[in-house]
C-alpha positions as CSV (number, residue, x, y, z in Angstrom):
1,M,-26.3,-7.2,-26.8
2,S,-28.6,-3.4,-27.0
3,G,-27.8,-1.0,-24.8
4,P,-26.5,2.8,-24.7
5,L,-22.8,1.6,-25.6
6,S,-24.5,-0.1,-28.9
7,G,-22.1,0.8,-31.5
8,F,-18.5,1.5,-29.5
9,K,-15.8,-1.1,-29.8
10,I,-14.0,-1.8,-26.6
11,I,-10.8,-4.0,-26.9
12,E,-9.8,-5.7,-23.1
13,L,-6.3,-7.3,-22.8
14,A,-7.1,-10.7,-20.6
15,G,-6.3,-10.1,-16.8
16,I,-8.2,-11.1,-14.3
17,G,-10.5,-9.4,-11.4
18,P,-11.4,-5.4,-12.2
19,G,-10.1,-5.1,-15.8
20,P,-12.3,-8.0,-16.8
21,Y,-15.5,-6.7,-14.6
22,A,-14.9,-3.1,-16.2
23,G,-15.4,-5.1,-19.6
24,Q,-18.4,-6.8,-18.4
25,L,-19.9,-3.8,-17.1
26,L,-19.3,-2.0,-20.4
27,A,-20.6,-4.9,-22.8
28,D,-23.7,-5.5,-20.5
29,M,-24.4,-1.6,-21.0
30,G,-24.4,-2.7,-25.6
31,A,-20.3,-2.4,-26.0
32,E,-18.7,-4.6,-28.5
33,I,-15.8,-6.3,-26.3
34,L,-12.8,-8.1,-27.6
35,V,-10.7,-9.9,-25.1
36,V,-7.3,-10.5,-26.6
37,E,-5.9,-13.3,-24.5
38,R,-3.0,-15.1,-23.9
39,P,-1.7,-18.6,-25.6
40,G,-1.5,-21.4,-22.6
41,G,-3.4,-21.5,-19.5
42,G,-5.1,-19.0,-17.7
43,L,-3.4,-16.6,-15.1
44,I,-4.7,-18.7,-12.4
45,P,-5.3,-22.5,-13.0
46,G,-8.3,-24.1,-13.7
47,S,-10.5,-20.7,-13.5
48,G,-11.5,-17.9,-15.9
49,L,-12.8,-19.5,-18.7
50,Q,-16.6,-20.2,-17.1
51,S,-17.3,-16.8,-15.4
52,V,-19.9,-14.3,-15.5
53,D,-17.0,-11.5,-16.1
54,R,-17.0,-13.2,-19.7
55,R,-20.3,-12.8,-21.1
56,G,-21.3,-10.9,-24.0
57,K,-17.8,-11.1,-25.3
58,K,-16.0,-11.6,-27.9
59,S,-12.4,-13.2,-28.0
60,I,-9.2,-13.9,-30.0
61,I,-5.6,-14.8,-29.1
62,V,-2.5,-13.9,-30.0
63,D,0.6,-13.7,-28.3
64,I,0.9,-10.0,-27.8
65,R,5.1,-10.8,-27.1
66,K,5.7,-11.0,-30.6
67,P,6.3,-7.9,-32.7
68,E,3.0,-9.7,-35.2
69,G,1.2,-10.2,-32.4
70,A,1.2,-6.6,-30.8
71,A,0.4,-5.4,-34.4
72,I,-2.6,-7.1,-35.0
73,V,-3.4,-5.4,-31.6
74,L,-2.5,-2.1,-33.2
75,K,-4.7,-3.1,-36.4
76,L,-7.3,-3.3,-34.0
77,V,-7.1,0.0,-31.8
78,E,-7.3,1.6,-35.7
79,T,-11.5,0.7,-35.5
80,A,-11.8,0.9,-31.4
81,D,-13.3,3.2,-29.0
82,A,-11.1,2.5,-26.1
83,L,-8.8,-0.1,-24.8
84,I,-8.6,-1.3,-20.9
85,E,-5.6,-2.9,-19.7
86,G,-4.4,-4.1,-16.1
87,N,-0.8,-4.9,-16.1
88,R,1.8,-3.1,-14.0
89,P,2.8,0.4,-15.2
90,G,5.6,0.1,-18.4
91,V,4.5,-3.5,-19.5
92,T,1.8,-2.8,-22.2
93,E,4.9,0.4,-23.6
94,R,7.4,-2.6,-24.0
95,L,5.0,-4.7,-25.6
96,G,4.7,-2.3,-28.4
97,V,1.3,-0.9,-27.3
98,G,1.0,1.5,-24.9
99,P,-0.7,4.9,-25.3
100,E,1.4,6.7,-27.2
101,D,1.5,3.4,-29.8
102,C,-1.8,3.5,-29.5
103,H,-2.7,7.1,-29.9
104,K,-0.2,7.1,-33.3
105,R,-2.5,4.9,-35.2
106,N,-5.9,5.8,-33.4
107,P,-5.8,9.6,-31.7
108,K,-9.1,9.4,-30.5
109,L,-8.8,6.0,-28.6
110,V,-9.6,6.5,-24.9
111,Y,-6.8,3.8,-23.1
112,G,-7.9,2.5,-20.0
113,R,-5.1,1.5,-17.6
114,M,-6.8,-0.3,-14.3
115,T,-4.1,-0.8,-11.3
116,G,-4.4,-1.3,-7.8
117,W,-0.8,1.1,-6.9
118,G,-1.8,3.3,-9.9
119,Q,0.7,4.7,-12.6
120,T,2.8,6.5,-10.7
121,G,4.7,6.8,-7.1
122,P,7.4,4.6,-5.6
123,W,4.6,1.4,-5.0
124,S,3.3,1.5,-8.3
125,H,5.9,-1.2,-10.0
126,L,5.3,-3.5,-6.4
127,A,2.4,-6.4,-6.8
128,G,-0.3,-6.3,-4.8
129,H,-3.9,-7.3,-4.3
130,D,-7.4,-6.0,-2.8
131,I,-6.3,-6.7,0.7
132,N,-3.2,-4.7,0.4
133,Y,-4.8,-1.6,-1.8
134,I,-7.6,-1.1,0.8
135,S,-5.2,-1.5,4.2
136,I,-3.5,1.8,2.8
137,T,-6.5,3.6,2.3
138,G,-7.6,3.3,5.8
139,A,-10.7,1.3,4.7
140,L,-9.5,-2.0,5.9
141,E,-8.3,-1.4,9.0
142,A,-12.1,0.2,9.6
143,M,-13.8,-3.1,9.5
144,G,-14.6,-5.8,12.5
145,R,-14.5,-5.7,15.8
146,D,-12.0,-3.7,17.9
147,G,-9.0,-5.3,19.3
148,E,-9.3,-8.5,16.7
149,P,-7.8,-8.5,13.1
150,P,-10.1,-6.6,10.3
151,F,-11.7,-8.5,7.7
152,P,-11.3,-8.1,4.7
153,P,-14.4,-7.8,2.4
154,L,-14.3,-10.3,-0.3
155,N,-12.8,-8.1,-2.9
156,F,-15.6,-5.6,-3.5
157,V,-14.7,-2.8,-1.9
158,G,-11.1,-2.5,-3.7
159,D,-10.8,-4.3,-6.6
160,Y,-14.6,-3.7,-8.0
161,G,-15.7,-0.6,-6.2
162,G,-12.9,1.4,-5.7
163,G,-11.7,-0.1,-9.6
164,S,-13.5,-1.4,-11.7
165,L,-16.3,1.5,-11.3
166,F,-13.8,4.1,-11.2
167,L,-12.0,2.8,-14.7
168,V,-15.7,2.5,-16.5
169,S,-16.7,5.8,-14.9
170,G,-13.1,7.4,-16.2
171,I,-13.9,5.5,-19.4
172,L,-17.5,6.8,-19.8
173,A,-16.1,10.2,-19.6
174,A,-13.5,10.2,-21.7
175,L,-15.4,8.4,-24.6
176,L,-17.8,11.8,-24.1
177,K,-14.6,14.0,-24.6
178,A,-13.4,12.3,-27.5
179,Q,-16.4,12.0,-29.0
180,K,-16.8,16.3,-28.3
181,T,-13.4,16.6,-29.5
182,G,-11.9,14.0,-31.3
183,V,-8.9,13.2,-29.1
184,G,-8.3,10.8,-26.9
185,E,-7.8,10.3,-23.0
186,V,-5.1,8.0,-20.9
187,V,-7.8,7.0,-18.0
188,D,-5.5,6.1,-14.8
189,A,-7.8,4.2,-12.6
190,A,-5.9,3.2,-9.4
191,I,-7.8,1.1,-7.0
192,I,-6.2,3.3,-4.3
193,D,-7.5,6.6,-5.4
194,G,-11.1,4.9,-5.8
195,V,-11.1,3.6,-2.4
196,S,-9.8,6.8,-1.0
197,S,-12.1,8.5,-2.7
198,M,-15.1,6.5,-1.5
199,M,-13.3,7.3,2.4
200,G,-15.2,10.8,1.8
201,I,-17.9,10.2,4.5
202,V,-15.2,9.3,6.9
203,Y,-13.2,12.0,6.4
204,S,-16.8,13.9,6.3
205,L,-18.0,12.8,9.6
206,S,-14.9,12.7,11.4
207,S,-14.7,17.2,10.5
208,L,-17.6,16.9,12.3
209,G,-16.5,15.1,15.6
210,L,-18.6,12.2,14.6
211,W,-16.1,9.5,13.2
212,Q,-13.4,7.7,15.5
213,T,-10.3,5.7,14.8
214,K,-11.8,3.2,16.8
215,R,-13.7,0.3,15.5
216,K,-17.4,-0.3,16.2
217,A,-17.3,2.9,17.7
218,N,-19.1,5.0,14.7
219,L,-22.4,5.2,13.7
220,L,-22.0,3.0,10.3
221,D,-19.8,0.3,11.6
222,G,-22.0,-1.8,14.2
223,A,-21.9,-0.1,17.3
224,M,-25.1,1.8,17.6
225,P,-28.2,-0.2,18.2
226,Y,-30.0,0.6,15.2
227,Y,-27.4,-0.1,13.1
228,R,-26.1,-3.7,13.4
229,C,-27.1,-7.5,12.8
230,Y,-28.6,-9.8,15.3
231,K,-28.7,-13.3,15.9
232,T,-31.8,-14.8,15.2
233,Q,-33.2,-18.2,17.1
234,D,-32.3,-20.4,13.6
235,D,-28.5,-18.8,13.9
236,K,-29.6,-16.9,11.2
237,F,-29.7,-12.6,11.5
238,M,-31.7,-9.8,10.7
239,A,-29.7,-6.3,9.7
240,V,-31.5,-3.5,10.8
241,G,-30.5,-0.3,10.0
242,C,-33.4,2.6,10.9
243,I,-30.8,5.1,11.3
244,E,-33.7,8.0,11.0
245,P,-36.1,8.7,14.3
246,Q,-39.2,7.9,12.5
247,F,-38.4,4.1,11.0
248,F,-36.5,3.6,14.7
249,A,-39.8,5.0,16.1
250,L,-41.6,2.5,14.0
251,M,-39.1,-0.7,14.8
252,L,-40.1,-0.2,18.6
253,K,-43.4,-0.2,17.4
254,I,-43.7,-3.4,15.9
255,L,-41.2,-5.2,18.1
256,E,-43.8,-3.8,21.0
257,I,-40.9,-1.9,22.7
258,D,-41.7,1.2,25.0
259,P,-39.7,4.0,23.8
260,E,-39.6,5.4,27.3
261,S,-38.1,2.3,29.2
262,F,-35.8,1.7,26.3
263,G,-34.0,4.5,26.3
264,P,-33.4,7.8,23.3
265,Q,-31.6,6.7,20.4
266,N,-28.6,8.2,20.5
267,H,-27.8,8.5,24.4
268,P,-24.4,7.4,25.3
269,K,-25.5,5.9,28.6
270,F,-28.7,3.5,26.9
271,K,-26.8,2.1,24.2
272,N,-25.3,-1.2,25.1
273,A,-28.5,-2.0,27.5
274,Q,-30.5,-1.6,24.0
275,I,-27.8,-3.5,22.2
276,E,-28.9,-6.4,24.9
277,T,-32.3,-5.8,25.3
278,L,-32.5,-5.9,20.7
279,E,-30.7,-9.3,20.9
280,K,-32.7,-10.8,23.3
281,I,-36.0,-10.0,21.1
282,F,-34.3,-11.0,17.7
283,A,-33.5,-14.3,19.1
284,S,-36.8,-15.4,20.3
285,K,-37.8,-16.3,16.5
286,S,-36.7,-17.3,13.3
287,R,-34.8,-15.2,10.5
288,D,-37.5,-15.8,8.5
289,D,-40.1,-15.0,11.4
290,W,-39.0,-11.4,11.5
291,A,-38.8,-11.5,8.2
292,E,-42.5,-12.1,7.7
293,I,-43.2,-9.6,10.3
294,F,-41.1,-6.5,9.3
295,A,-42.2,-7.2,5.7
296,D,-43.7,-4.5,4.0
297,T,-42.9,-1.7,6.6
298,D,-40.6,1.2,6.6
299,A,-38.7,0.1,9.9
300,C,-35.4,-0.8,8.1
301,V,-35.3,-4.7,9.0
302,S,-34.4,-6.7,6.1
303,P,-33.3,-10.8,6.5
304,V,-29.7,-11.3,5.8
305,L,-29.8,-14.0,3.1
306,N,-26.5,-15.9,1.7
307,Y,-26.0,-15.8,-2.0
308,E,-28.3,-19.1,-2.9
309,E,-31.5,-17.6,-0.9
310,A,-31.2,-14.2,-2.7
311,A,-31.7,-15.0,-6.1
312,N,-35.4,-16.3,-5.1
313,H,-36.2,-12.6,-2.4
314,P,-39.0,-11.6,-4.2
315,Q,-37.3,-7.8,-4.7
316,N,-35.1,-9.5,-6.6
317,S,-36.7,-12.0,-8.4
318,A,-39.0,-8.5,-9.5
319,R,-35.7,-6.7,-10.6
320,G,-34.6,-9.4,-12.7
321,G,-31.3,-9.3,-10.1
322,L,-30.5,-12.9,-10.7
323,K,-31.5,-15.7,-13.1
324,S,-30.0,-18.8,-13.7
325,V,-28.4,-19.5,-17.7
326,N,-27.0,-23.3,-18.4
327,G,-26.2,-24.0,-14.7
328,M,-24.6,-20.2,-13.7
329,V,-26.5,-18.1,-11.8
330,H,-26.0,-14.6,-13.5
331,P,-26.2,-11.0,-11.8
332,G,-28.9,-8.6,-14.2
333,V,-28.0,-5.7,-15.7
334,A,-26.8,-3.0,-13.9
335,P,-27.8,0.1,-14.5
336,K,-31.0,-0.6,-16.4
337,F,-32.4,1.9,-19.0
338,S,-35.7,2.8,-20.3
339,S,-34.6,2.4,-23.8
340,D,-33.3,-1.8,-23.7
341,A,-35.1,-4.6,-22.4
342,E,-33.2,-6.9,-20.2
343,P,-31.8,-9.7,-22.0
344,E,-33.4,-13.1,-21.9
345,T,-30.1,-15.4,-21.8
346,F,-26.2,-14.7,-21.5
347,E,-23.5,-16.3,-23.7
348,I,-20.0,-16.7,-22.3
349,C,-17.6,-16.4,-24.9
350,D,-15.3,-19.3,-25.5
351,K,-11.4,-18.8,-24.9
352,G,-10.0,-17.7,-29.1
353,E,-13.6,-18.9,-30.0
354,D,-13.9,-15.6,-32.5
355,T,-9.8,-15.6,-33.6
356,R,-9.9,-16.1,-37.4
357,S,-13.6,-14.5,-38.0
358,V,-12.3,-10.7,-36.1
359,L,-9.0,-11.0,-38.1
360,Q,-11.1,-11.9,-41.3
361,S,-13.5,-8.8,-40.3
362,A,-9.9,-6.7,-39.7
363,G,-9.2,-7.3,-43.4
364,Y,-6.6,-9.7,-42.8
365,P,-6.6,-12.4,-45.8
366,D,-7.2,-16.1,-45.3
367,D,-4.0,-16.5,-46.3
368,V,-1.7,-14.2,-43.9
369,I,-4.2,-15.5,-41.2
370,E,-2.8,-19.2,-42.1
371,K,0.6,-17.9,-41.6
372,L,0.3,-16.1,-38.2
373,L,-0.9,-19.7,-37.1
374,G,1.7,-21.7,-38.2
375,Q,4.2,-18.7,-36.3
376,D,2.2,-19.7,-33.2
377,V,1.0,-15.8,-32.9
378,I,-2.3,-16.5,-33.1
379,F,-4.5,-19.6,-31.7
380,E,-7.3,-21.1,-32.2
381,N,-9.8,-22.2,-30.2
382,K,-10.3,-26.0,-31.4
383,G,-13.0,-26.7,-28.8
């Protein structure tokens, strides 16, 4: 795939979640991503091979628990620009492919480390998942109805928002530095750090007296009549987000609500009554009827779609946001670049399909490759 990162080579030590997604984003930008996979089944049985985050990558199977396998990774590192790993702290060091080992082979290498808790701290060696990481940042506690258990926002906030996106931005920054100085960098991307960074708006609003720890009592958590979802006649929903006064006024006009009787936008005295009024109005028509009424307006009111419906929304279609390839829906490349055309299709790598060709390109003769195969150091996908 062409793109602004065309020509960059990145090694991805296979994992789950934020690491592979970071690799996908870099592949979407044109980087050559080589996934070094472990022999045997995946980390989660029955999953992973038919996955969007495998698109645009190459795959080899190497047992890096063996010294000969670690040596292969170090050989590949010599011509790589970056490496991504998502193990617990100290694991790659024990395997002989840690930052120090790799920088001896390639001082310019950017070594990207993806963890939940980070490389340091009393919890750094503990297991965890997205819900655990966002639970100690204040993000999870802020989600849901007051007095009820917080609901996990899938794994978008932690794994992908606080994890993958911060890892990618760190790798890109370090690649720029390496190009200028010839010196690599270790990127310590911790999900708790990324999520805490995204919490900046909460701390900012709190310092102004505009945010409180109570749930569903704040500007962006569904407490306000003009920033929440309303059920429609067909038990679906409309999303209302008219924060600015001019957009709020336009919504009232379209709904044929008298502004005087409705009351001011941000007066606590009128809030509950305003919510009740809007609940009754939105319940009077179907979601699609309301979507048509608010289409092409600045009222900031939109239909709440499920992931299957999203592919057919005209705005998503116009942006190439979702496309079906070989029976799987793929999100489009994001962000988009003026110099790069949107790909017509995506190829998902099969596990180990590039083992032989990659090793040949790295200078391994055929007799050495056969020996490594016989020693169960490398493995080929036999289809």
